[in-house]
GUKE-944624 format. One record per atom (N, C-alpha, C, O): residue in three letters; atom name; x, y, z. Coordinates in steps of 0.05 Angstrom, whole numbers. Atoms other than C-alpha are relative to their C-alpha. Layout:
<kolmars>
{kolmar "ALA","CA",{X,Y,Z}}
...
</kolmars>
This chain:
<kolmars>
{kolmar "MET","N",{18,15,17}}
{kolmar "MET","CA",{-559,-156,56}}
{kolmar "MET","C",{12,-28,-3}}
{kolmar "MET","O",{36,-32,-3}}
{kolmar "SER","N",{-8,27,2}}
{kolmar "SER","CA",{-556,-231,49}}
{kolmar "SER","C",{10,-6,-28}}
{kolmar "SER","O",{6,10,-47}}
{kolmar "ASN","N",{-9,8,27}}
{kolmar "ASN","CA",{-525,-268,-10}}
{kolmar "ASN","C",{-23,-3,-19}}
{kolmar "ASN","O",{-20,-2,-44}}
{kolmar "ALA","N",{23,5,17}}
{kolmar "ALA","CA",{-595,-281,-36}}
{kolmar "ALA","C",{-10,25,-14}}
{kolmar "ALA","O",{-22,24,-35}}
{kolmar "TYR","N",{10,-25,11}}
{kolmar "TYR","CA",{-610,-208,-49}}
{kolmar "TYR","C",{22,21,-3}}
{kolmar "TYR","O",{40,23,15}}
{kolmar "ALA","N",{-19,-22,3}}
{kolmar "ALA","CA",{-570,-149,-76}}
{kolmar "ALA","C",{-9,24,16}}
{kolmar "ALA","O",{8,39,26}}
{kolmar "GLY","N",{11,-21,-18}}
{kolmar "GLY","CA",{-616,-102,-38}}
{kolmar "GLY","C",{-10,25,-14}}
{kolmar "GLY","O",{-18,44,0}}
{kolmar "LYS","N",{9,-25,13}}
{kolmar "LYS","CA",{-634,-51,-92}}
{kolmar "LYS","C",{-19,-6,-23}}
{kolmar "LYS","O",{-18,-26,-37}}
{kolmar "ILE","N",{18,-1,23}}
{kolmar "ILE","CA",{-689,-37,-142}}
{kolmar "ILE","C",{9,24,-17}}
{kolmar "ILE","O",{14,46,-6}}
{kolmar "LEU","N",{-6,-21,19}}
{kolmar "LEU","CA",{-673,4,-204}}
{kolmar "LEU","C",{-26,8,-13}}
{kolmar "LEU","O",{-40,-9,-24}}
{kolmar "ARG","N",{26,-9,11}}
{kolmar "ARG","CA",{-732,47,-226}}
{kolmar "ARG","C",{7,20,-22}}
{kolmar "ARG","O",{21,40,-18}}
{kolmar "ILE","N",{-6,-16,23}}
{kolmar "ILE","CA",{-730,78,-295}}
{kolmar "ILE","C",{-26,11,-12}}
{kolmar "ILE","O",{-44,-4,-19}}
{kolmar "ASN","N",{24,-13,11}}
{kolmar "ASN","CA",{-783,128,-318}}
{kolmar "ASN","C",{7,11,-28}}
{kolmar "ASN","O",{22,30,-30}}
{kolmar "LEU","N",{-6,-8,28}}
{kolmar "LEU","CA",{-781,134,-394}}
{kolmar "LEU","C",{-12,27,-7}}
{kolmar "LEU","O",{-3,40,-26}}
{kolmar "THR","N",{13,-25,6}}
{kolmar "THR","CA",{-828,194,-394}}
{kolmar "THR","C",{17,24,9}}
{kolmar "THR","O",{22,43,-6}}
{kolmar "THR","N",{-16,-22,-11}}
{kolmar "THR","CA",{-785,238,-349}}
{kolmar "THR","C",{30,-3,-4}}
{kolmar "THR","O",{45,16,-2}}
{kolmar "GLY","N",{-28,5,3}}
{kolmar "GLY","CA",{-718,205,-362}}
{kolmar "GLY","C",{14,-5,27}}
{kolmar "GLY","O",{39,-6,28}}
{kolmar "SER","N",{-12,3,-27}}
{kolmar "SER","CA",{-707,195,-287}}
{kolmar "SER","C",{8,-29,5}}
{kolmar "SER","O",{-5,-48,-4}}
{kolmar "ILE","N",{-10,26,-8}}
{kolmar "ILE","CA",{-666,137,-261}}
{kolmar "ILE","C",{6,2,30}}
{kolmar "ILE","O",{23,17,38}}
{kolmar "THR","N",{-4,-1,-29}}
{kolmar "THR","CA",{-670,123,-187}}
{kolmar "THR","C",{4,-29,11}}
{kolmar "THR","O",{-3,-48,-2}}
{kolmar "THR","N",{-2,26,-13}}
{kolmar "THR","CA",{-653,67,-139}}
{kolmar "THR","C",{-15,3,27}}
{kolmar "THR","O",{-17,24,38}}
{kolmar "GLU","N",{14,1,-25}}
{kolmar "GLU","CA",{-691,46,-78}}
{kolmar "GLU","C",{7,-27,13}}
{kolmar "GLU","O",{15,-46,0}}
{kolmar "ALA","N",{-6,25,-14}}
{kolmar "ALA","CA",{-682,-7,-25}}
{kolmar "ALA","C",{-20,-21,-6}}
{kolmar "ALA","O",{-44,-16,-8}}
{kolmar "LEU","N",{18,22,4}}
{kolmar "LEU","CA",{-711,-75,-39}}
{kolmar "LEU","C",{-14,-5,27}}
{kolmar "LEU","O",{-1,-7,47}}
{kolmar "PRO","N",{14,7,-25}}
{kolmar "PRO","CA",{-766,-89,13}}
{kolmar "PRO","C",{5,-30,6}}
{kolmar "PRO","O",{-10,-47,-3}}
{kolmar "VAL","N",{-9,27,-4}}
{kolmar "VAL","CA",{-731,-152,38}}
{kolmar "VAL","C",{-22,-18,12}}
{kolmar "VAL","O",{-25,-41,4}}
{kolmar "GLU","N",{22,16,-13}}
{kolmar "GLU","CA",{-789,-175,82}}
{kolmar "GLU","C",{-21,-8,-21}}
{kolmar "GLU","O",{-32,-30,-21}}
{kolmar "LYS","N",{19,6,21}}
{kolmar "LYS","CA",{-835,-170,22}}
{kolmar "LYS","C",{12,-21,-19}}
{kolmar "LYS","O",{-2,-38,-29}}
{kolmar "ALA","N",{-13,19,18}}
{kolmar "ALA","CA",{-784,-207,-21}}
{kolmar "ALA","C",{-1,-28,12}}
{kolmar "ALA","O",{-4,-48,-2}}
{kolmar "ARG","N",{1,26,-13}}
{kolmar "ARG","CA",{-782,-263,30}}
{kolmar "ARG","C",{-29,-11,2}}
{kolmar "ARG","O",{-33,-35,0}}
{kolmar "ALA","N",{28,9,-2}}
{kolmar "ALA","CA",{-858,-266,38}}
{kolmar "ALA","C",{-11,-8,-28}}
{kolmar "ALA","O",{-28,-26,-29}}
{kolmar "PHE","N",{10,6,27}}
{kolmar "PHE","CA",{-870,-267,-38}}
{kolmar "PHE","C",{24,-10,-16}}
{kolmar "PHE","O",{34,3,-34}}
{kolmar "LEU","N",{-26,11,9}}
{kolmar "LEU","CA",{-811,-312,-56}}
{kolmar "LEU","C",{1,-3,-30}}
{kolmar "LEU","O",{-17,-12,-43}}
{kolmar "GLY","N",{-6,4,28}}
{kolmar "GLY","CA",{-781,-311,-125}}
{kolmar "GLY","C",{-10,24,-17}}
{kolmar "GLY","O",{-25,41,-7}}
{kolmar "GLY","N",{7,-22,17}}
{kolmar "GLY","CA",{-789,-265,-184}}
{kolmar "GLY","C",{-29,2,-6}}
{kolmar "GLY","O",{-40,24,-7}}
{kolmar "ARG","N",{28,-1,6}}
{kolmar "ARG","CA",{-860,-284,-200}}
{kolmar "ARG","C",{-16,9,24}}
{kolmar "ARG","O",{-35,25,22}}
{kolmar "GLY","N",{14,-7,-24}}
{kolmar "GLY","CA",{-883,-278,-128}}
{kolmar "GLY","C",{3,30,6}}
{kolmar "GLY","O",{-17,44,11}}
{kolmar "LEU","N",{-5,-28,-6}}
{kolmar "LEU","CA",{-851,-211,-115}}
{kolmar "LEU","C",{-10,18,-22}}
{kolmar "LEU","O",{-21,40,-17}}
{kolmar "GLY","N",{10,-16,23}}
{kolmar "GLY","CA",{-867,-185,-185}}
{kolmar "GLY","C",{-30,3,0}}
{kolmar "GLY","O",{-41,24,-5}}
{kolmar "GLY","N",{29,-1,-2}}
{kolmar "GLY","CA",{-940,-203,-177}}
{kolmar "GLY","C",{-10,19,22}}
{kolmar "GLY","O",{-29,34,19}}
{kolmar "ARG","N",{7,-17,-22}}
{kolmar "ARG","CA",{-943,-168,-110}}
{kolmar "ARG","C",{5,30,-7}}
{kolmar "ARG","O",{-12,47,-2}}
{kolmar "MET","N",{-7,-28,7}}
{kolmar "MET","CA",{-908,-105,-136}}
{kolmar "MET","C",{-20,10,-22}}
{kolmar "MET","O",{-28,33,-20}}
{kolmar "LEU","N",{19,-8,20}}
{kolmar "LEU","CA",{-954,-104,-197}}
{kolmar "LEU","C",{-27,7,13}}
{kolmar "LEU","O",{-39,28,6}}
{kolmar "ALA","N",{26,-5,-13}}
{kolmar "ALA","CA",{-1016,-108,-152}}
{kolmar "ALA","C",{1,26,16}}
{kolmar "ALA","O",{-19,40,17}}
{kolmar "GLU","N",{-3,-25,-15}}
{kolmar "GLU","CA",{-989,-50,-110}}
{kolmar "GLU","C",{3,24,-17}}
{kolmar "GLU","O",{-6,46,-9}}
{kolmar "GLU","N",{-8,-24,15}}
{kolmar "GLU","CA",{-965,-4,-165}}
{kolmar "GLU","C",{-18,5,-25}}
{kolmar "GLU","O",{-17,28,-35}}
{kolmar "ILE","N",{16,-4,24}}
{kolmar "ILE","CA",{-1014,-14,-223}}
{kolmar "ILE","C",{-29,-1,6}}
{kolmar "ILE","O",{-39,-22,15}}
{kolmar "PRO","N",{29,1,-5}}
{kolmar "PRO","CA",{-1087,6,-216}}
{kolmar "PRO","C",{-14,-21,-17}}
{kolmar "PRO","O",{-6,-25,-40}}
{kolmar "ALA","N",{14,22,14}}
{kolmar "ALA","CA",{-1134,-50,-236}}
{kolmar "ALA","C",{-12,8,-27}}
{kolmar "ALA","O",{-12,-8,-45}}
{kolmar "GLY","N",{14,-7,24}}
{kolmar "GLY","CA",{-1170,-11,-290}}
{kolmar "GLY","C",{17,12,-22}}
{kolmar "GLY","O",{5,20,-43}}
{kolmar "ILE","N",{-15,-13,21}}
{kolmar "ILE","CA",{-1112,15,-331}}
{kolmar "ILE","C",{2,-17,-25}}
{kolmar "ILE","O",{0,-41,-24}}
{kolmar "ASP","N",{-4,14,26}}
{kolmar "ASP","CA",{-1103,-2,-404}}
{kolmar "ASP","C",{29,-11,0}}
{kolmar "ASP","O",{48,4,5}}
{kolmar "PRO","N",{-27,12,0}}
{kolmar "PRO","CA",{-1044,-51,-409}}
{kolmar "PRO","C",{19,13,-20}}
{kolmar "PRO","O",{43,11,-16}}
{kolmar "LEU","N",{-18,-12,20}}
{kolmar "LEU","CA",{-1018,-14,-470}}
{kolmar "LEU","C",{5,30,5}}
{kolmar "LEU","O",{17,43,-11}}
{kolmar "SER","N",{-4,-28,-6}}
{kolmar "SER","CA",{-1019,54,-436}}
{kolmar "SER","C",{26,3,15}}
{kolmar "SER","O",{38,-16,25}}
{kolmar "GLU","N",{-25,-6,-14}}
{kolmar "GLU","CA",{-958,88,-406}}
{kolmar "GLU","C",{-4,-3,31}}
{kolmar "GLU","O",{16,-1,45}}
{kolmar "ALA","N",{4,4,-29}}
{kolmar "ALA","CA",{-990,77,-337}}
{kolmar "ALA","C",{7,-29,8}}
{kolmar "ALA","O",{11,-34,32}}
{kolmar "ASN","N",{-9,27,-6}}
{kolmar "ASN","CA",{-972,3,-342}}
{kolmar "ASN","C",{30,0,5}}
{kolmar "ASN","O",{44,19,-4}}
{kolmar "LYS","N",{-29,2,-6}}
{kolmar "LYS","CA",{-904,-18,-317}}
{kolmar "LYS","C",{9,-28,-7}}
{kolmar "LYS","O",{-7,-47,-8}}
{kolmar "ILE","N",{-11,27,5}}
{kolmar "ILE","CA",{-858,-76,-332}}
{kolmar "ILE","C",{22,-4,20}}
{kolmar "ILE","O",{39,13,25}}
{kolmar "PHE","N",{-19,7,-21}}
{kolmar "PHE","CA",{-818,-110,-278}}
{kolmar "PHE","C",{18,-23,-9}}
{kolmar "PHE","O",{9,-44,-18}}
{kolmar "PHE","N",{-20,20,6}}
{kolmar "PHE","CA",{-754,-149,-291}}
{kolmar "PHE","C",{11,-8,28}}
{kolmar "PHE","O",{23,9,41}}
{kolmar "ILE","N",{-6,7,-27}}
{kolmar "ILE","CA",{-740,-189,-228}}
{kolmar "ILE","C",{17,-26,2}}
{kolmar "ILE","O",{10,-46,-10}}
{kolmar "THR","N",{-16,24,-6}}
{kolmar "THR","CA",{-686,-237,-205}}
{kolmar "THR","C",{-12,-13,25}}
{kolmar "THR","O",{-27,-1,40}}
{kolmar "GLY","N",{8,14,-24}}
{kolmar "GLY","CA",{-699,-289,-151}}
{kolmar "GLY","C",{23,-3,19}}
{kolmar "GLY","O",{46,5,12}}
{kolmar "PRO","N",{-22,3,-20}}
{kolmar "PRO","CA",{-658,-305,-89}}
{kolmar "PRO","C",{22,-18,-9}}
{kolmar "PRO","O",{44,-16,1}}
{kolmar "LEU","N",{-21,18,9}}
{kolmar "LEU","CA",{-620,-360,-126}}
{kolmar "LEU","C",{13,10,-26}}
{kolmar "LEU","O",{33,-2,-34}}
{kolmar "THR","N",{-11,-10,25}}
{kolmar "THR","CA",{-606,-319,-189}}
{kolmar "THR","C",{29,8,5}}
{kolmar "THR","O",{36,23,23}}
{kolmar "GLY","N",{-28,-7,-2}}
{kolmar "GLY","CA",{-531,-314,-200}}
{kolmar "GLY","C",{16,-17,20}}
{kolmar "GLY","O",{39,-11,25}}
{kolmar "THR","N",{-14,18,-18}}
{kolmar "THR","CA",{-513,-369,-151}}
{kolmar "THR","C",{8,-25,-16}}
{kolmar "THR","O",{3,-27,-40}}
{kolmar "SER","N",{-8,25,13}}
{kolmar "SER","CA",{-485,-438,-167}}
{kolmar "SER","C",{-23,-21,0}}
{kolmar "SER","O",{-18,-44,-8}}
{kolmar "ALA","N",{23,18,-1}}
{kolmar "ALA","CA",{-554,-470,-156}}
{kolmar "ALA","C",{-9,-7,-29}}
{kolmar "ALA","O",{-7,10,-47}}
{kolmar "PRO","N",{10,7,27}}
{kolmar "PRO","CA",{-583,-508,-216}}
{kolmar "PRO","C",{-22,19,-9}}
{kolmar "PRO","O",{-38,28,7}}
{kolmar "THR","N",{19,-18,13}}
{kolmar "THR","CA",{-624,-464,-264}}
{kolmar "THR","C",{0,28,13}}
{kolmar "THR","O",{-21,42,12}}
{kolmar "SER","N",{0,-26,-14}}
{kolmar "SER","CA",{-602,-401,-226}}
{kolmar "SER","C",{5,23,-19}}
{kolmar "SER","O",{8,46,-10}}
{kolmar "GLY","N",{-3,-21,19}}
{kolmar "GLY","CA",{-594,-361,-290}}
{kolmar "GLY","C",{-26,12,-8}}
{kolmar "GLY","O",{-27,27,-28}}
{kolmar "ARG","N",{26,-9,8}}
{kolmar "ARG","CA",{-668,-346,-293}}
{kolmar "ARG","C",{-8,27,12}}
{kolmar "ARG","O",{3,35,33}}
{kolmar "TYR","N",{12,-24,-10}}
{kolmar "TYR","CA",{-706,-281,-284}}
{kolmar "TYR","C",{-28,2,-11}}
{kolmar "TYR","O",{-34,-12,-31}}
{kolmar "MET","N",{28,-3,8}}
{kolmar "MET","CA",{-779,-261,-290}}
{kolmar "MET","C",{-5,28,-12}}
{kolmar "MET","O",{8,47,-4}}
{kolmar "VAL","N",{10,-26,11}}
{kolmar "VAL","CA",{-814,-207,-330}}
{kolmar "VAL","C",{-30,-1,6}}
{kolmar "VAL","O",{-44,-19,-2}}
{kolmar "VAL","N",{28,-1,-9}}
{kolmar "VAL","CA",{-881,-186,-300}}
{kolmar "VAL","C",{-12,26,-9}}
{kolmar "VAL","O",{1,47,-6}}
{kolmar "THR","N",{14,-24,8}}
{kolmar "THR","CA",{-932,-136,-327}}
{kolmar "THR","C",{-30,-6,-1}}
{kolmar "THR","O",{-38,-29,4}}
{kolmar "LYS","N",{29,5,5}}
{kolmar "LYS","CA",{-1007,-128,-339}}
{kolmar "LYS","C",{-3,-6,-29}}
{kolmar "LYS","O",{7,8,-47}}
{kolmar "SER","N",{2,11,27}}
{kolmar "SER","CA",{-1025,-168,-401}}
{kolmar "SER","C",{-21,14,-17}}
{kolmar "SER","O",{-43,18,-8}}
{kolmar "PRO","N",{20,-10,18}}
{kolmar "PRO","CA",{-1059,-136,-461}}
{kolmar "PRO","C",{-18,-23,-11}}
{kolmar "PRO","O",{-39,-17,-22}}
{kolmar "LEU","N",{15,22,10}}
{kolmar "LEU","CA",{-1084,-206,-478}}
{kolmar "LEU","C",{-25,-5,17}}
{kolmar "LEU","O",{-47,-10,7}}
{kolmar "ASN","N",{22,7,-17}}
{kolmar "ASN","CA",{-1128,-217,-417}}
{kolmar "ASN","C",{-5,20,23}}
{kolmar "ASN","O",{-21,15,40}}
{kolmar "ASN","N",{3,-20,-21}}
{kolmar "ASN","CA",{-1121,-154,-373}}
{kolmar "ASN","C",{6,-9,28}}
{kolmar "ASN","O",{-3,3,47}}
{kolmar "THR","N",{-8,10,-26}}
{kolmar "THR","CA",{-1091,-194,-316}}
{kolmar "THR","C",{31,-2,-1}}
{kolmar "THR","O",{44,8,-19}}
{kolmar "ILE","N",{-29,2,-2}}
{kolmar "ILE","CA",{-1020,-210,-295}}
{kolmar "ILE","C",{11,-18,-22}}
{kolmar "ILE","O",{0,-38,-30}}
{kolmar "ALA","N",{-15,16,20}}
{kolmar "ALA","CA",{-972,-234,-348}}
{kolmar "ALA","C",{28,-4,12}}
{kolmar "ALA","O",{40,16,21}}
{kolmar "SER","N",{-28,4,-10}}
{kolmar "SER","CA",{-906,-266,-327}}
{kolmar "SER","C",{13,-20,-18}}
{kolmar "SER","O",{1,-39,-28}}
{kolmar "SER","N",{-16,18,17}}
{kolmar "SER","CA",{-852,-299,-366}}
{kolmar "SER","C",{28,-1,12}}
{kolmar "SER","O",{36,18,25}}
{kolmar "ASN","N",{-28,1,-10}}
{kolmar "ASN","CA",{-783,-323,-349}}
{kolmar "ASN","C",{19,-7,-23}}
{kolmar "ASN","O",{11,-18,-43}}
{kolmar "SER","N",{-21,5,20}}
{kolmar "SER","CA",{-719,-328,-387}}
{kolmar "SER","C",{25,-8,14}}
{kolmar "SER","O",{29,-2,38}}
{kolmar "GLY","N",{-25,9,-12}}
{kolmar "GLY","CA",{-651,-357,-376}}
{kolmar "GLY","C",{23,15,-14}}
{kolmar "GLY","O",{19,34,-29}}
{kolmar "GLY","N",{-24,-11,11}}
{kolmar "GLY","CA",{-580,-341,-397}}
{kolmar "GLY","C",{15,17,20}}
{kolmar "GLY","O",{14,11,44}}
{kolmar "PHE","N",{-17,-16,-17}}
{kolmar "PHE","CA",{-534,-288,-369}}
{kolmar "PHE","C",{-14,25,12}}
{kolmar "PHE","O",{-4,35,32}}
{kolmar "TRP","N",{12,-26,-7}}
{kolmar "TRP","CA",{-581,-229,-362}}
{kolmar "TRP","C",{-7,3,29}}
{kolmar "TRP","O",{0,22,42}}
{kolmar "GLY","N",{8,-1,-28}}
{kolmar "GLY","CA",{-611,-245,-294}}
{kolmar "GLY","C",{24,2,19}}
{kolmar "GLY","O",{24,18,37}}
{kolmar "ALA","N",{-24,0,-18}}
{kolmar "ALA","CA",{-544,-261,-262}}
{kolmar "ALA","C",{15,26,-3}}
{kolmar "ALA","O",{25,37,17}}
{kolmar "GLU","N",{-14,-25,4}}
{kolmar "GLU","CA",{-512,-199,-293}}
{kolmar "GLU","C",{-14,23,14}}
{kolmar "GLU","O",{-1,41,25}}
{kolmar "LEU","N",{15,-21,-14}}
{kolmar "LEU","CA",{-567,-155,-265}}
{kolmar "LEU","C",{6,-2,30}}
{kolmar "LEU","O",{11,19,43}}
{kolmar "LYS","N",{-7,4,-28}}
{kolmar "LYS","CA",{-555,-185,-196}}
{kolmar "LYS","C",{28,8,6}}
{kolmar "LYS","O",{33,22,26}}
{kolmar "PHE","N",{-28,-7,-4}}
{kolmar "PHE","CA",{-480,-177,-203}}
{kolmar "PHE","C",{4,31,-2}}
{kolmar "PHE","O",{22,42,11}}
{kolmar "ALA","N",{-1,-30,2}}
{kolmar "ALA","CA",{-492,-103,-222}}
{kolmar "ALA","C",{-11,13,26}}
{kolmar "ALA","O",{-8,37,30}}
{kolmar "GLY","N",{10,-10,-25}}
{kolmar "GLY","CA",{-526,-96,-154}}
{kolmar "GLY","C",{-29,4,2}}
{kolmar "GLY","O",{-39,18,21}}
{kolmar "TYR","N",{29,-4,0}}
{kolmar "TYR","CA",{-600,-98,-171}}
{kolmar "TYR","C",{-15,-26,1}}
{kolmar "TYR","O",{-7,-46,-12}}
{kolmar "ASP","N",{18,23,0}}
{kolmar "ASP","CA",{-655,-148,-155}}
{kolmar "ASP","C",{-22,4,-20}}
{kolmar "ASP","O",{-35,-16,-28}}
{kolmar "MET","N",{23,-6,16}}
{kolmar "MET","CA",{-706,-114,-198}}
{kolmar "MET","C",{4,26,-16}}
{kolmar "MET","O",{17,45,-6}}
{kolmar "VAL","N",{2,-25,16}}
{kolmar "VAL","CA",{-715,-63,-254}}
{kolmar "VAL","C",{-29,5,-5}}
{kolmar "VAL","O",{-43,-13,-16}}
{kolmar "ILE","N",{27,-8,6}}
{kolmar "ILE","CA",{-781,-27,-259}}
{kolmar "ILE","C",{1,22,-21}}
{kolmar "ILE","O",{13,43,-18}}
{kolmar "VAL","N",{1,-19,22}}
{kolmar "VAL","CA",{-793,8,-325}}
{kolmar "VAL","C",{-28,11,-2}}
{kolmar "VAL","O",{-47,-4,-4}}
{kolmar "GLU","N",{26,-13,0}}
{kolmar "GLU","CA",{-849,58,-326}}
{kolmar "GLU","C",{0,24,-20}}
{kolmar "GLU","O",{22,33,-27}}
{kolmar "GLY","N",{2,-23,18}}
{kolmar "GLY","CA",{-874,114,-371}}
{kolmar "GLY","C",{3,-9,-29}}
{kolmar "GLY","O",{2,-32,-36}}
{kolmar "LYS","N",{-2,5,29}}
{kolmar "LYS","CA",{-865,121,-446}}
{kolmar "LYS","C",{20,20,-11}}
{kolmar "LYS","O",{18,44,-7}}
{kolmar "ALA","N",{-20,-17,13}}
{kolmar "ALA","CA",{-805,147,-484}}
{kolmar "ALA","C",{-12,13,-25}}
{kolmar "ALA","O",{-29,2,-39}}
{kolmar "ALA","N",{9,-14,24}}
{kolmar "ALA","CA",{-817,199,-539}}
{kolmar "ALA","C",{11,-12,-25}}
{kolmar "ALA","O",{-1,-11,-46}}
{kolmar "GLN","N",{-14,12,23}}
{kolmar "GLN","CA",{-768,163,-585}}
{kolmar "GLN","C",{9,-28,9}}
{kolmar "GLN","O",{10,-34,33}}
{kolmar "PRO","N",{-11,26,-7}}
{kolmar "PRO","CA",{-740,92,-588}}
{kolmar "PRO","C",{25,2,17}}
{kolmar "PRO","O",{43,18,10}}
{kolmar "VAL","N",{-23,0,-18}}
{kolmar "VAL","CA",{-691,80,-531}}
{kolmar "VAL","C",{6,-28,9}}
{kolmar "VAL","O",{-10,-47,6}}
{kolmar "TYR","N",{-6,24,-14}}
{kolmar "TYR","CA",{-655,25,-496}}
{kolmar "TYR","C",{13,8,26}}
{kolmar "TYR","O",{23,30,29}}
{kolmar "ILE","N",{-11,-5,-26}}
{kolmar "ILE","CA",{-630,19,-425}}
{kolmar "ILE","C",{27,-14,2}}
{kolmar "ILE","O",{29,-38,-2}}
{kolmar "TYR","N",{-27,10,-4}}
{kolmar "TYR","CA",{-556,10,-412}}
{kolmar "TYR","C",{6,-2,30}}
{kolmar "TYR","O",{3,18,44}}
{kolmar "ILE","N",{-7,4,-28}}
{kolmar "ILE","CA",{-536,-20,-345}}
{kolmar "ILE","C",{27,-13,2}}
{kolmar "ILE","O",{31,-35,-9}}
{kolmar "LYS","N",{-26,12,-6}}
{kolmar "LYS","CA",{-464,-32,-324}}
{kolmar "LYS","C",{7,9,28}}
{kolmar "LYS","O",{17,31,32}}
{kolmar "ASP","N",{-4,-6,-28}}
{kolmar "ASP","CA",{-457,-35,-249}}
{kolmar "ASP","C",{-16,25,8}}
{kolmar "ASP","O",{-40,25,4}}
{kolmar "ASP","N",{14,-24,-8}}
{kolmar "ASP","CA",{-474,35,-223}}
{kolmar "ASP","C",{-6,19,-22}}
{kolmar "ASP","O",{-19,40,-18}}
{kolmar "GLN","N",{5,-18,23}}
{kolmar "GLN","CA",{-475,66,-292}}
{kolmar "GLN","C",{-26,-10,-14}}
{kolmar "GLN","O",{-27,-32,-26}}
{kolmar "VAL","N",{26,6,12}}
{kolmar "VAL","CA",{-547,66,-317}}
{kolmar "VAL","C",{-8,24,-18}}
{kolmar "VAL","O",{-8,47,-8}}
{kolmar "GLU","N",{7,-21,19}}
{kolmar "GLU","CA",{-568,106,-379}}
{kolmar "GLU","C",{-23,-9,-17}}
{kolmar "GLU","O",{-27,-32,-23}}
{kolmar "ILE","N",{20,4,21}}
{kolmar "ILE","CA",{-627,113,-425}}
{kolmar "ILE","C",{13,11,-25}}
{kolmar "ILE","O",{19,35,-27}}
{kolmar "ARG","N",{-14,-7,25}}
{kolmar "ARG","CA",{-596,114,-494}}
{kolmar "ARG","C",{-18,0,-24}}
{kolmar "ARG","O",{-37,-17,-25}}
{kolmar "PRO","N",{17,1,24}}
{kolmar "PRO","CA",{-626,130,-562}}
{kolmar "PRO","C",{4,-26,-16}}
{kolmar "PRO","O",{26,-37,-17}}
{kolmar "ALA","N",{-1,26,15}}
{kolmar "ALA","CA",{-643,69,-604}}
{kolmar "ALA","C",{-11,4,-28}}
{kolmar "ALA","O",{-18,-16,-41}}
{kolmar "ASP","N",{11,-6,26}}
{kolmar "ASP","CA",{-667,103,-668}}
{kolmar "ASP","C",{13,-17,-22}}
{kolmar "ASP","O",{0,-27,-40}}
{kolmar "LYS","N",{-14,14,21}}
{kolmar "LYS","CA",{-613,69,-709}}
{kolmar "LYS","C",{-6,-30,-1}}
{kolmar "LYS","O",{1,-44,-20}}
{kolmar "TYR","N",{8,28,-1}}
{kolmar "TYR","CA",{-639,0,-688}}
{kolmar "TYR","C",{-29,-5,-8}}
{kolmar "TYR","O",{-37,-28,-12}}
{kolmar "TRP","N",{29,2,6}}
{kolmar "TRP","CA",{-712,14,-704}}
{kolmar "TRP","C",{-4,-13,-27}}
{kolmar "TRP","O",{7,-3,-47}}
{kolmar "GLY","N",{5,13,25}}
{kolmar "GLY","CA",{-737,-33,-757}}
{kolmar "GLY","C",{21,-21,-9}}
{kolmar "GLY","O",{17,-33,-30}}
{kolmar "LYS","N",{-21,20,7}}
{kolmar "LYS","CA",{-674,-77,-758}}
{kolmar "LYS","C",{-8,-28,9}}
{kolmar "LYS","O",{-26,-31,26}}
{kolmar "LEU","N",{4,28,-9}}
{kolmar "LEU","CA",{-673,-152,-751}}
{kolmar "LEU","C",{12,-3,28}}
{kolmar "LEU","O",{29,12,37}}
{kolmar "VAL","N",{-9,5,-27}}
{kolmar "VAL","CA",{-662,-179,-681}}
{kolmar "VAL","C",{31,-5,0}}
{kolmar "VAL","O",{45,6,17}}
{kolmar "SER","N",{-29,6,1}}
{kolmar "SER","CA",{-593,-205,-701}}
{kolmar "SER","C",{16,25,-5}}
{kolmar "SER","O",{38,29,7}}
{kolmar "GLU","N",{-14,-25,5}}
{kolmar "GLU","CA",{-572,-137,-728}}
{kolmar "GLU","C",{0,18,25}}
{kolmar "GLU","O",{20,31,32}}
{kolmar "THR","N",{2,-16,-24}}
{kolmar "THR","CA",{-597,-102,-666}}
{kolmar "THR","C",{18,-11,22}}
{kolmar "THR","O",{32,4,35}}
{kolmar "THR","N",{-17,13,-20}}
{kolmar "THR","CA",{-563,-152,-620}}
{kolmar "THR","C",{30,6,-5}}
{kolmar "THR","O",{44,14,13}}
{kolmar "ASP","N",{-28,-5,7}}
{kolmar "ASP","CA",{-497,-145,-657}}
{kolmar "ASP","C",{8,29,5}}
{kolmar "ASP","O",{29,35,15}}
{kolmar "GLY","N",{-5,-28,-4}}
{kolmar "GLY","CA",{-502,-69,-656}}
{kolmar "GLY","C",{2,8,29}}
{kolmar "GLY","O",{20,23,37}}
{kolmar "LEU","N",{0,-7,-29}}
{kolmar "LEU","CA",{-518,-64,-582}}
{kolmar "LEU","C",{25,-12,13}}
{kolmar "LEU","O",{37,1,30}}
{kolmar "LEU","N",{-24,12,-11}}
{kolmar "LEU","CA",{-462,-112,-564}}
{kolmar "LEU","C",{25,16,-7}}
{kolmar "LEU","O",{42,20,10}}
{kolmar "ALA","N",{-23,-16,9}}
{kolmar "ALA","CA",{-412,-72,-605}}
{kolmar "ALA","C",{0,27,14}}
{kolmar "ALA","O",{21,36,22}}
{kolmar "GLU","N",{2,-26,-12}}
{kolmar "GLU","CA",{-437,-7,-576}}
{kolmar "GLU","C",{8,-1,30}}
{kolmar "GLU","O",{21,16,40}}
{kolmar "ALA","N",{-6,3,-29}}
{kolmar "ALA","CA",{-432,-33,-504}}
{kolmar "ALA","C",{29,-8,4}}
{kolmar "ALA","O",{41,-2,25}}
{kolmar "GLY","N",{-27,9,-3}}
{kolmar "GLY","CA",{-364,-64,-516}}
{kolmar "GLY","C",{3,-22,21}}
{kolmar "GLY","O",{24,-26,32}}
{kolmar "ASP","N",{0,21,-20}}
{kolmar "ASP","CA",{-383,-121,-470}}
{kolmar "ASP","C",{-21,-21,-8}}
{kolmar "ASP","O",{-45,-15,-8}}
{kolmar "ASP","N",{19,20,9}}
{kolmar "ASP","CA",{-414,-186,-494}}
{kolmar "ASP","C",{-12,-15,24}}
{kolmar "ASP","O",{-29,-33,20}}
</kolmars>
């Protein structure tokens, strides 16, 4: 795999609790360059046009780009792509910071979250260790309280 891609997709099904990895389709990643391009393509392939965006049939894609985690300017970005409940079409947003680079350093180019958990959960990723963990104790808390609690629980800021 080239430096631009880690080569793996992490797929997490919250309904079944399954966590699997699959190979990144590199030719598709090159043809639909960047998180928005690849995310849009994957959304079109995996989500039927008529589904309710708020149903468990919708999926959410967290995608790094080929420059994520490199020394290139603004390379700390990643995209989040899903079907929007606002307009029933593609929704994409990007964010910066450490998360995108850390995902790439853990060995993944993309995380696909599908299904619906029976209880509040969060996803823990540390290299090859991926877990769906209970989040009941964070339900209803302020963002700052949740962030502090998750950081303390992970033991890694």
